[in-house]
Every structure is written in structure tokens, then in C-alpha cells.
Backbone bond lengths (Angstrom), bond angles and torsions (degrees), N, CA, C in turn:
res aa  C-N    CA-C-N  psi(-1)  N-CA   C-N-CA  omega(-1)  CA-C   N-CA-C  phi
1 X - - - 1.440 - - 1.527 113.21 -
2 X 1.339 119.54 -28.63 1.460 118.19 -179.49 1.526 112.76 -59.14
3 X 1.335 117.65 -37.15 1.468 120.45 179.30 1.524 109.65 -65.44
4 X 1.327 116.41 -43.22 1.467 121.07 178.45 1.524 110.25 -58.60
5 X 1.328 115.62 -48.42 1.462 120.18 -179.64 1.521 111.20 -62.15
6 X 1.300 116.04 -47.26 1.460 120.43 -176.33 1.521 112.21 -64.90
7 X 1.320 117.53 -37.51 1.460 120.68 -174.50 1.526 114.53 -92.89
8 X 1.310 118.02 -22.67 1.460 118.89 -174.14 1.522 115.02 -122.14
9 X 1.300 118.46 -33.62 1.457 119.78 -171.77 1.523 112.23 -100.54
10 X 1.318 117.39 -43.98 1.459 120.45 -178.41 1.528 110.15 -57.83
11 X 1.292 115.90 132.85 1.456 120.72 177.73 1.513 114.89 89.34
12 X 1.325 117.71 -6.63 1.463 119.46 176.84 1.518 109.82 -69.80
13 X 1.303 115.99 142.14 1.466 120.11 175.26 1.517 108.43 -143.90
14 X 1.302 115.50 161.91 1.462 119.48 -178.93 1.522 110.38 -102.01
15 X 1.303 115.62 152.90 1.453 122.27 175.13 1.529 106.43 -93.26
16 X 1.330 116.20 93.96 1.465 121.65 -172.16 1.527 112.61 -62.36
17 X 1.322 117.73 -37.28 1.469 119.99 179.27 1.525 110.79 -64.73
18 X 1.320 116.44 -42.59 1.470 120.87 178.90 1.520 110.70 -65.21
19 X 1.324 116.54 -43.66 1.459 120.23 178.70 1.525 111.32 -61.29
20 X 1.336 116.62 -43.12 1.466 120.56 179.60 1.522 110.67 -62.25
21 X 1.339 116.91 -43.86 1.466 120.30 178.98 1.523 110.78 -63.67
22 X 1.324 116.62 -41.22 1.468 120.43 178.47 1.525 111.14 -61.74
23 X 1.316 116.51 -42.38 1.468 120.52 178.69 1.522 110.35 -64.12
24 X 1.328 116.42 -44.98 1.464 120.68 -176.80 1.523 112.67 -72.73
25 X 1.315 117.55 -10.35 1.465 121.97 177.56 1.525 112.28 -106.92
26 X 1.299 116.77 -1.01 1.460 121.82 -174.09 1.532 112.49 -72.72
27 X 1.329 116.76 142.54 1.469 119.40 176.40 1.527 112.77 -64.04
28 X 1.318 117.58 -15.88 1.467 120.49 176.68 1.528 110.51 -61.14
29 X 1.321 116.77 -29.55 1.463 120.23 179.96 1.524 110.90 -62.13
30 X 1.316 117.59 -29.47 1.471 120.51 177.37 1.529 109.47 -56.08
31 X 1.314 116.52 -44.26 1.469 120.55 179.46 1.524 111.53 -66.83
32 X 1.326 117.06 -36.79 1.461 120.08 179.02 1.524 112.07 -70.69
33 X 1.326 116.41 -35.36 1.465 120.75 -178.25 1.520 113.54 -80.40
34 X 1.308 117.28 -26.97 1.470 121.71 -173.44 1.530 113.95 -50.63
35 X 1.328 119.87 -45.74 1.467 118.34 179.54 1.533 113.33 -64.52
36 X 1.320 116.71 -24.79 1.472 120.91 -177.54 1.528 112.71 -88.20
37 X 1.346 116.96 -44.53 1.472 119.38 -173.91 1.523 113.00 -121.92
38 X 1.317 116.81 -0.69 1.461 120.56 179.70 1.520 111.72 96.02
39 X 1.323 114.37 148.63 1.465 119.48 -176.73 1.525 111.92 -66.15
40 X 1.343 117.03 -43.77 1.471 119.21 -176.81 1.520 111.41 -62.17
41 X 1.334 117.28 -44.07 1.463 120.71 179.47 1.531 109.67 -64.60
42 X 1.319 116.69 -40.81 1.468 120.77 178.32 1.524 110.92 -61.13
43 X 1.327 116.14 -44.21 1.467 120.80 179.76 1.527 110.85 -65.16
44 X 1.330 117.20 -39.29 1.473 120.86 177.11 1.523 110.45 -61.36
45 X 1.325 116.04 -42.59 1.461 120.10 179.47 1.528 111.25 -64.01
46 X 1.317 116.72 -38.07 1.467 119.82 177.68 1.525 110.39 -62.41
47 X 1.329 116.73 -45.71 1.470 120.33 178.60 1.524 110.75 -61.61
48 X 1.336 115.86 -42.11 1.464 119.79 179.38 1.530 110.66 -64.17
49 X 1.321 116.76 -37.65 1.466 119.50 179.59 1.526 111.10 -64.64
50 X 1.321 116.91 -35.68 1.465 120.11 177.06 1.526 111.03 -66.05
51 X 1.334 116.66 -39.07 1.470 120.79 -179.00 1.520 112.25 -72.28
52 X 1.338 116.82 -40.66 1.458 120.80 -172.03 1.519 114.59 -94.41
53 X 1.336 116.57 -20.15 1.458 119.65 -175.83 1.519 113.17 82.81
54 X 1.327 117.37 -0.88 1.464 120.88 176.64 1.524 108.72 -80.91
55 X 1.326 115.32 153.57 1.458 118.14 177.02 1.526 109.11 -75.90
56 X 1.311 115.31 160.09 1.462 120.06 177.73 1.526 109.04 -62.67
57 X 1.323 116.95 -38.46 1.467 120.48 176.96 1.527 110.55 -57.47
58 X 1.329 116.98 -48.16 1.464 120.16 -179.50 1.521 110.91 -57.36
59 X 1.315 116.50 -42.86 1.461 120.41 -179.10 1.525 111.71 -67.58
60 X 1.321 116.87 -43.68 1.470 120.92 -179.60 1.524 110.44 -60.65
61 X 1.324 116.27 -45.35 1.461 120.59 -177.82 1.524 110.96 -71.80
62 X 1.333 118.12 -42.48 1.468 120.46 -178.36 1.523 112.14 -66.06
63 X 1.329 116.44 -29.21 1.465 120.51 178.10 1.531 111.81 -89.08
64 X 1.341 115.05 3.69 1.465 122.71 178.21 1.528 113.15 57.30
65 X 1.326 115.05 35.50 1.463 120.04 175.93 1.524 110.45 -81.07
66 X 1.329 115.89 -35.97 1.457 123.51 175.42 1.526 107.83 -147.58
67 X 1.322 116.02 158.65 1.465 120.19 174.36 1.530 108.95 -86.86
68 X 1.319 115.76 167.04 1.468 120.05 175.53 1.522 110.33 -57.46
69 X 1.326 116.30 -40.56 1.462 120.91 -179.60 1.529 110.81 -62.43
70 X 1.328 116.89 -41.29 1.465 120.52 178.62 1.529 111.27 -65.95
71 X 1.325 116.43 -39.87 1.467 119.83 177.94 1.528 109.52 -65.39
72 X 1.336 116.71 -42.32 1.467 120.20 177.50 1.522 111.16 -56.85
73 X 1.325 116.76 -39.95 1.469 120.30 -177.34 1.533 111.95 -65.23
74 X 1.325 117.89 -23.42 1.463 120.83 177.84 1.525 112.09 -67.12
75 X 1.325 116.56 -25.27 1.461 121.26 -176.64 1.524 113.11 -91.56
76 X 1.318 117.32 0.12 1.476 120.47 -178.29 1.492 111.20 -93.59
């Protein structure tokens, strides 16, 4: 295992900004948002995010459906 660790695992790091954007654009957010803003509105936002390239979080906050703090609480 030391060779595996030394050659493949050591030095690996994650791109936190990319991961955050991927999470905020994920269709899973539709399920998290549905109890707060309704399933249809959540699904519309997901479709809009695909068209515009904006994250679902950006759309929710810009449309004043939820605050950043409220969106953060969905992930806890």
C-alpha cells in the first residue's frame, strides 16, 4: 500500500470552488428546495440553471425566494 499511497493519493487535493458550484447546480437541490418553495418552482429553477449556467442558489437568491442563509441551512 505505501507505493499506492505515494504514487496516487499523496498530494491529491480537491477544487473546492468547482465542488461548491457542482453542488449548487445539482438536481438534488430541487428536492431540498421543494418543501420551502414548492416542487414546480424548484424544477423551473433547475431548468433555468441549465439554460443560463447560473447555479440554483444564485437563481433562488436573485429572485428573492430565499436568502443565502436560508439556502445554507438546507445543507446542514
